[in-house]
C-alpha positions in Angstrom: 53.5 -5.8 -1.5 55.0 -6.7 1.9 53.3 -3.7 3.4 49.9 -5.0 2.3 50.6 -8.4 3.7 51.7 -6.9 7.0 48.5 -4.9 7.2 46.4 -7.9 6.4 48.3 -10.1 8.9 47.3 -7.8 11.7 43.6 -7.4 10.7 41.0 -8.4 13.2 37.4 -9.2 12.9 34.9 -7.4 15.2 32.5 -10.3 15.7 30.3 -8.1 17.9 29.1 -6.3 14.7 28.1 -9.4 12.8 24.4 -10.1 12.5 23.6 -13.7 13.1 21.0 -15.6 11.1 18.9 -16.1 14.2 19.0 -12.4 14.9 17.7 -11.6 11.4 14.9 -14.2 11.8 14.0 -12.6 15.2 13.8 -9.2 13.6 11.6 -10.6 10.8 9.4 -12.3 13.3 8.6 -8.8 14.7 7.2 -7.7 11.4 3.4 -8.1 11.3 2.1 -10.5 8.6 -0.9 -8.3 7.9 -2.0 -4.7 8.2 -5.2 -3.0 7.1 -5.2 -0.9 3.9 -6.3 2.1 6.0 -3.4 1.7 8.4 -1.0 1.6 5.4 -2.6 4.7 3.8 -2.3 6.7 7.0 1.4 5.9 7.3 2.2 6.4 3.6 0.3 9.7 3.4 -2.2 11.2 1.0 0.2 12.5 -1.7 2.4 9.4 -2.1 -0.7 7.1 -2.0 -2.4 9.1 -4.7 0.7 8.9 -6.9 0.8 5.1 -6.5 -2.9 4.7 -7.2 -2.7 6.9 -10.3 -0.1 4.5 -11.7 -2.2 1.5 -10.7 -5.3 3.0 -12.4 -3.5 3.4 -15.7 -5.2 1.1 -18.3 -1.7 0.0 -19.4 -1.2 -1.7 -16.0 -2.4 -5.3 -15.8 -6.1 -5.5 -15.1 -5.8 -8.2 -12.4 -3.3 -6.1 -10.4 -5.5 -3.0 -10.7 -8.5 -5.1 -9.4 -6.4 -6.6 -6.6 -5.3 -3.2 -5.4 -8.8 -1.7 -5.6 -10.3 -4.6 -3.8 -7.8 -5.0 -1.0 -8.8 -4.3 2.6 -5.9 -6.1 4.1 -2.3 -6.1 3.0 -0.3 -9.3 3.5 3.5 -8.8 3.8 4.6 -11.7 1.6 2.0 -11.4 -1.2 2.2 -10.5 -4.8 -0.2 -7.6 -4.3 2.1 -6.1 -1.6 5.1 -6.6 -3.8 3.3 -4.7 -6.6 2.2 -1.9 -4.2 5.7 -1.6 -2.8 7.0 -1.3 -6.4 4.4 1.4 -7.2 5.4 3.3 -4.0 9.1 2.9 -4.8 9.7 1.0 -1.5 12.7 -1.3 -0.9 12.1 -4.5 1.1 13.4 -2.7 4.2 11.0 0.2 3.6 8.1 -2.2 3.2 9.0 -3.9 6.5 9.1 -0.4 8.1 5.7 0.3 6.6 4.3 -2.8 8.3 5.9 -2.0 11.6 4.7 1.6 11.6 1.2 0.8 10.3 0.7 -1.8 13.0 1.1 0.9 15.5 -1.8 2.9 14.0 -5.0 2.3 16.1 -8.2 2.8 14.3 
């Protein structure tokens, strides 16, 4: 027990590795709010996109979401449609952010 206390008493915190709230906000501000559907499709790739759309076309999937995905020309990062698409693609929030960053680099 005294050994654990001794180790804890000498522990230090490396503050240089902490991410501050303002840094997180600055990173989020770099993520585009919108990308085109075509930009996203190019980054995602034909196979993964087809898999997600096959799920979205299933009649068991809510009609309104199927219609929203079929009719989309622009993807908005903080929208329910994008959340649904990310779910269909199996993307985490970080992977979705990366999609928006990468897709914004695609010039059509």
